[in-house]
C-alpha positions, 0 to 999 in steps of 0.5 A: 717913737724916739728911742731911749738912746736918743734921750740919753744922748740929749742928756749928755749934750746938756751935761757939764762936759759939753764945751759950750755948756762948760764956759761962758764966752763973750759976745762979739760986736757987729762987724761990716754990717753983718752980725757975728754969731755969739757963742750962746747962739751957736750952743743953741743951734748945736743942741737943735741940730742934735735933737733933729738927728735924734728925732730922725733916728727914733722915727726910723727905729719906730717905723721899722718895728711891728705896729700892733702893740696891743695884747689880744684878750683870750677868746672863748673856748668849748670848756668853761670853768665854774668856781662855785661859792665856798658855801657849797660842797663843790670844789670846781666845775668844768662845763664842756660845750659842742663849740665855743659859741654854744649855750647848751652843754654836752657834759659837766664834770664836778669835783666835790670837796670830799673827793667825789667826782661827778659827771652830768651828760646832756642831750642836744635839747639841754635835758639830762641824759645820764649821770655818774659819780665816782668815789675818791681815788685810792692810792695804788688802784688806777680805776676809781670805784663807781659810786652811783649812776643813772639814766634819765627820762626824756625830760631829764627830771626822772630816773629810767634806772639808777644804781648806787655802790658803797666804797668797797664796791658792794651794791647798795641800791638799784632802781628801774622804771617798769612798763606801767610807769611805776618805779621799782627800788631795791636796797641791799644789806652790807654784803650787796646781795641780801635784799633789805628793802623793796619799794614801788613808787607811782609815776607821779612819785607817790609811794605804793608799796614797801617790803622790809626784810631782816638779814635772814630773809624774813619779812619785817614789815609790809606797807601798802597804799591803796587808790584812795591814799590810805596806807596800811603798815603791817609789821611782823615778828621774826617767826612771821606772826603779826606784830602790829598794824597801823592804818594812816588815813590820807585825810588830815581830819581822820585819826591814825590808828594802830593795833599791837599784838602779843607774840602769838600774833592774834591777842591784842596787847595795845590799841593806839589812836593819834589825832592832831592834838591828842593820843589815846591808848588802851592796854589789854591782857592776853585774855582780852580784858582791859588793864589800862587806858591812857589819854593825853592832850598835846599842847604847851599845857595839857592833861593826861589821864590813866585809868586802871582796871581790875582782873575782870576789866572793870575800871577801879582807879583814875589818875588825872595829871596836869602836863606842862612843857617848859624849856630847860635853861641849862640844856635848851631842850623842852621838858614835860612835867606831870603833876597829879591833880586828882585820883578817883576811885571808881565802881564797876560801872566807872562812877566815882566813889571817892575823889581826892584832889591835890595841891600844886606840888602833886602830892599834898591832898587839898580836898575830898569828895565822896558822892552818895550814891557813887557818881552823884554831883550833889549829895555826899561828903565834902572835906577841905584841908589845911595847907599841910594836908590835914583835914580842916572841915567835913561837910555833909550835903543832901540831894540839893547840894545843901550842907546839912552838917559840919565838923571842923578840926584844928591843925593840932588834931592832925586828921589825915585822909587815908589812901594808898601810896600807889595813888601817887605813882604814875603807871609806866608803860613802853613809850608810844611811838610817833605815828607815821607822817601823813602826806596830806596837810590841812589847807591854809587858814584851817582852824578846826580840831580833828 
């Protein structure tokens, strides 16, 4: 390849300072049969001579240089770098292989965005053998605090053992595989020594047992799952007496039930039953008599019923509500509203003595039915009302439901139906907690109502 100096020399030859390029000499005639070279021709020959010299020099220089001008691409290495997407919690990942041509790694180092460093160690067959994680480095402390570590089964999918530590080095969790294949998990309070939770999980990952403790060492709850999948959760008061017992069936069509006790651990305070679309509860006095019952259907629009009982446990009053669920436009949250639809006065056997129905506002009466005798559907007194809640008409009906007498009133008469203000007040009790979640789910296309 001609050198740069050759091109520079050629430019100088063709410049205005070269004598043949500076002047235009006349061309002589032919003399003696032999032509005399003209000055332009001499100029051309001179330029060609210079070009030949430049080319020769350039060729010599080019052939004397190394002939491989290509830049080699870096070869594969045993350590490869993986930059994960920004959406993940990882910052960067280093993957180490036995050699540059291997496809099964022996180790991965993961740097997380929160400063935690994790390591994954592999067996020769590619399954995970061990994992460790370290908390972010602390200035002035050379050794980093271990965050977690685990040993894996041959398939790499399950733990043989695991342990977790808090930033301060206190023990948070320990787990180990037992001889029968179950996995034992212990979790600790902030001091790292007091046991907070003890669990057993089957080899297939199903819960078998859980014991929860208070910091003073007393048991707070005990959960056990039998061979059929039925789960029984028992909670305890601080003195060790039974607080509640919840029974969760493995079958989606069977209801979940709970019994709550008074502090003596014997007297029943409340019984609750959850179905797919309803909740029912009975409340008891400590002497065992019933004082309240509650039932609610759970839909976007449903109903709720409260029944109150006297000191002997006899029903005396029933309040029925319409329940609606609407979205609050300001907060976007679901809000449940309860509107009183009717109040029934009951005799000792639960039959209706008087029923008062209410308008859409839940407070203004719009009808009264007084069955004679209590519980009758046909015979009794029917009252209708004006929109302001005053009595408009009173009808007496016989056993066939026929009207035998009628009495009307004008709005100016302002005849009112008397009833206690407490009829408009909904009972208030401690909220019923959500039931424990079932592991069983309905099969596809199941439209039944358990």
